[in-house]
C-alpha positions in Angstrom: -17.1 100.4 5.9 -15.8 97.2 7.4 -18.7 95.3 6.0 -18.1 96.8 2.5 -14.5 95.9 2.7 -15.4 92.4 3.7 -17.7 92.0 0.7 -15.0 93.4 -1.7 -12.4 91.0 -0.2 -14.8 88.1 -0.7 -15.4 89.1 -4.3 -11.7 89.6 -5.1 -11.0 86.3 -3.4 -13.5 84.6 -5.6 -11.9 86.2 -8.7 -8.5 85.1 -7.6 -9.7 81.6 -7.1 -11.1 81.6 -10.6 -8.0 83.0 -12.1 -5.9 80.4 -10.2 -7.3 77.7 -12.5 -5.1 76.5 -15.2 -6.3 77.7 -18.6 -6.1 74.7 -21.0 -6.4 74.8 -24.8 -6.6 71.4 -26.6 -6.5 71.1 -30.3 -9.1 68.3 -30.4 -12.0 67.2 -28.2 -10.5 63.9 -27.1 -7.5 65.7 -25.6 -9.8 68.2 -24.1 -11.9 65.5 -22.5 -8.9 63.8 -20.9 -7.6 67.2 -19.7 -10.9 67.8 -18.0 -10.9 64.4 -16.4 -7.4 65.0 -14.9 -7.8 68.7 -14.1 -11.3 68.5 -12.7 -12.4 71.8 -11.2 -8.9 73.1 -11.1 -8.8 73.8 -14.8 -10.7 75.5 -17.6 -10.6 73.5 -20.8 -11.5 74.4 -24.4 -11.1 72.5 -27.6 -10.3 74.3 -30.9 -11.7 71.6 -33.2 -15.3 70.5 -33.1 -16.1 66.9 -32.6 -17.6 66.6 -36.0 -14.7 68.4 -37.8 -11.9 66.9 -39.8 -8.9 67.5 -37.6 -6.6 68.0 -40.6 -8.7 71.0 -41.8 -9.9 73.0 -38.9 -11.1 76.5 -39.8 -8.9 79.0 -38.0 -10.8 81.7 -36.2 -9.6 85.0 -34.6 -11.1 83.8 -31.3 -8.6 80.9 -31.4 -5.7 83.4 -31.3 -7.2 85.0 -28.2 -7.7 81.6 -26.5 -4.1 80.6 -27.3 -2.8 83.9 -26.1 -4.4 83.3 -22.7 -3.5 79.6 -22.4 -1.3 78.2 -19.6 -1.2 74.9 -21.5 -1.6 73.8 -25.1 -2.3 70.2 -25.8 -1.8 68.9 -29.3 -1.6 65.5 -30.9 1.4 66.1 -33.1 2.5 63.9 -35.9 1.5 66.6 -38.3 -2.2 66.3 -37.5 -2.6 70.0 -36.9 0.1 71.1 -39.2 -2.2 72.8 -41.7 -3.8 75.2 -39.3 -2.2 75.5 -35.8 1.2 77.2 -36.6 -0.3 80.4 -38.0 -2.5 80.7 -34.9 0.4 80.2 -32.6 2.3 82.9 -34.5 -0.6 85.3 -33.9 -1.0 84.3 -30.2 2.6 85.1 -29.3 2.4 83.2 -26.0 5.8 82.1 -24.7 4.2 79.8 -22.1 3.0 77.4 -24.8 6.1 77.5 -27.1 7.7 74.2 -28.1 10.0 73.0 -25.3 8.1 74.9 -22.6 6.3 73.2 -19.7 3.0 74.5 -21.0 3.3 72.7 -24.4 2.2 69.0 -24.4 2.7 67.0 -27.6 0.8 63.8 -26.9 2.5 61.7 -29.6 5.6 61.6 -27.4 6.0 58.0 -26.1 3.4 56.6 -28.5 4.5 53.6 -30.6 3.6 55.2 -33.9 2.5 53.0 -36.9 2.7 53.5 -40.6 5.6 55.9 -40.7 6.7 55.9 -44.3 10.3 54.9 -45.3 10.3 57.8 -47.8 8.0 60.7 -48.4 6.0 60.6 -51.7 3.0 62.9 -52.0 1.8 60.7 -54.9 0.7 58.3 -52.2 -1.8 60.8 -50.8 -1.9 62.6 -47.5 0.7 60.7 -45.6 2.5 61.8 -42.4 6.2 61.5 -42.0 6.0 60.6 -38.3 3.3 58.0 -38.7 -0.5 57.8 -38.6 -1.6 60.6 -36.3 -4.9 59.0 -35.1 -3.3 57.2 -32.2 -5.9 58.3 -29.6 -8.3 55.7 -30.8 -6.3 53.2 -28.8 -7.3 53.7 -25.1 -3.8 52.8 -23.9 -2.6 55.8 -25.8 -5.3 57.8 -24.0 -3.8 56.6 -20.7 -0.4 57.8 -21.8 -1.9 61.2 -22.6 -3.6 61.3 -19.2 -0.3 60.6 -17.4 1.5 63.3 -19.4 -1.2 65.8 -18.5 -1.2 64.9 -14.8 2.6 65.5 -14.7 2.3 68.8 -16.6 -0.6 70.1 -14.5 1.3 69.1 -11.3 4.4 71.0 -12.5 2.5 74.2 -13.3 0.1 74.1 -10.3 2.0 72.2 -7.6 -0.5 73.1 -4.9 -3.1 71.0 -6.8 -0.7 68.1 -7.6 -2.5 65.8 -5.2 -5.8 66.5 -6.9 -4.4 65.8 -10.4 -2.8 62.6 -9.3 -5.9 61.4 -7.6 -7.9 62.1 -10.7 -5.4 60.2 -12.8 -5.6 57.2 -10.5 -9.4 57.2 -10.9 -9.2 57.6 -14.7 -6.7 54.7 -15.0 -8.8 52.5 -12.7 -11.9 53.1 -14.8 -10.0 52.6 -18.1 -8.5 49.3 -16.9 -11.9 48.0 -16.0 -13.4 49.1 -19.3 -10.5 47.8 -21.3 -11.2 44.3 -20.1 -14.9 44.7 -20.9 -14.1 46.1 -24.4 -11.7 43.3 -25.2 -14.2 40.7 -24.2 -16.9 42.4 -26.3 -14.8 42.3 -29.5 -13.0 39.0 -28.8 -15.5 36.9 -30.9 -14.7 39.1 -33.9 -10.9 38.8 -33.8 -9.4 39.0 -37.3 -12.6 40.5 -38.8 -12.0 42.7 -41.8 -13.9 46.0 -42.1 -14.0 48.8 -44.6 -13.5 52.5 -43.7 -13.8 55.7 -45.6 -10.4 57.0 -44.4 -7.4 55.4 -42.7 -8.3 56.6 -39.2 -8.4 53.3 -37.3 -5.1 51.4 -37.3 -4.4 51.9 -33.6 -8.0 50.9 -32.6 -7.8 47.8 -34.9 -4.4 46.8 -33.5 -5.6 47.1 -29.9 -8.8 45.0 -30.5 -7.6 42.5 -33.0 -9.5 43.8 -36.0 -8.4 44.4 -39.6 -9.4 47.8 -41.0 -7.3 48.1 -44.1 -9.7 48.6 -47.0 -10.7 52.2 -47.7 -13.2 54.1 -49.9 -10.5 56.7 -50.5 -8.0 55.3 -53.1 -5.2 57.2 -51.2 -5.4 59.1 -47.9 -7.2 62.4 -48.5 -8.0 61.6 -52.1 -11.8 61.5 -52.9 -13.2 58.1 -54.0 -13.2 57.4 -57.7 -15.6 55.1 -59.6 -12.9 52.7 -60.6 -11.6 52.4 -57.1 -15.1 51.9 -55.6 -15.7 49.2 -58.2 -12.6 47.4 -56.9 -13.8 47.8 -53.3 -17.2 46.5 -54.1 -15.7 43.4 -55.8 -13.5 42.7 -52.8 -16.3 43.1 -50.4 -18.5 40.7 -52.3 -15.7 38.1 -52.6 -14.8 38.3 -48.9 -18.4 38.9 -47.7 -17.4 42.1 -45.9 -20.4 43.8 -44.4 -19.3 46.8 -42.3 -18.3 50.3 -43.6 -17.1 52.9 -41.2 -17.9 56.5 -41.9 -17.1 59.6 -39.8 -19.2 62.8 -39.5 -17.3 64.9 -42.0 -17.0 62.2 -44.7 -19.4 61.6 -47.6 -22.0 59.2 -46.2 -23.8 58.9 -49.5 -20.8 57.3 -51.1 -20.7 54.7 -48.3 -24.4 54.1 -48.7 -24.0 53.5 -52.4 -21.3 50.9 -51.8 -23.5 49.4 -49.0 -26.4 49.1 -51.4 -24.4 47.1 -53.8 -22.8 44.8 -51.2 -25.5 44.4 -48.6 -23.2 46.0 -46.1 -24.1 48.2 -43.1 -22.8 51.8 -42.7 -21.7 52.4 -39.2 -21.3 56.0 -38.0 -18.2 56.4 -35.8 -16.1 59.4 -34.7 -12.7 60.0 -33.3 -14.0 62.5 -30.7 -16.4 62.6 -27.9 -19.7 64.1 -29.1 -18.9 63.3 -32.7 -21.8 60.8 -32.8 -24.8 60.7 -30.5 -24.1 58.5 -27.4 -20.4 59.4 -27.2 -20.7 62.8 -25.5 -19.7 61.9 -21.9 -15.9 62.0 -22.2 -13.1 59.9 -23.7 -14.0 56.6 -22.1 -17.6 57.0 -23.3 -16.3 57.5 -26.8 -14.3 54.3 -26.8 -17.2 52.5 -25.3 -19.4 53.7 -28.1 -16.9 52.6 -30.8 -16.5 49.2 -29.3 -20.2 48.5 -28.9 -21.2 50.0 -32.3 -18.7 47.8 -34.1 -19.5 44.7 -32.1 -23.2 45.1 -32.9 -22.5 45.7 -36.6 -20.3 42.6 -36.8 -22.9 40.5 -35.1 -25.6 41.6 -37.5 -24.9 39.9 -40.8 -26.9 40.6 -43.9 
């Protein structure tokens, strides 16, 4: 009997250990990747959006409600990125731990120097965001801000593991600082280079690395390309000899290829999220590493 009780106690102890982990839900894979870096083996992390999915239009699933109901922490970007799909899921989840204002709710735009916030809202200008462009995680220093917020949140909710979270943060920041110097050196020869993108995803990345990504295949954010607009883009590309077009997994690559054919440009497949393109799967820093090297290589290869 004593032996049976010992086995039962060991099993229950193992269950308790598993249950003691913080249950983290992130809206997007980049936030999930950083949460995993900071939480390590003391957290369970899931992303709602897929790495190849448009974060504005994630398909809500009943399983998301279950995940949110069980979450200790919800990490979102904010700035209206998830506005079209997250609120109904939260209503269904009915989880007070992740309500706005609670310790378990992390809005990572807090503290970020947002860009492109419109002076006035006018939907005729396309899919614009009142608080600024929401794709701020493409700047690795905003990734560092997110990591610091998460380390503080996890430490508050699981104080016994605070030392682990802070140590993981220190390692993450050390790796990021070393890579940032490498990334800046890699793109320095291309400072001021102008690139074309399908959608206005890259202002923070461009600002960090001295690029100019301000010509878009979409005539307005969220509006599909039109023949007249593409004709103007092609003319500009020929005049300025622009030769790089950025496309993300959920965008129409055939349109970009058609423009590239007429301009001699190269289509470069990028993604905002780890795993969105092959070679970016191994976490947030691996994603930024992929973006930097893919663009540097494309800029070095002139037609």
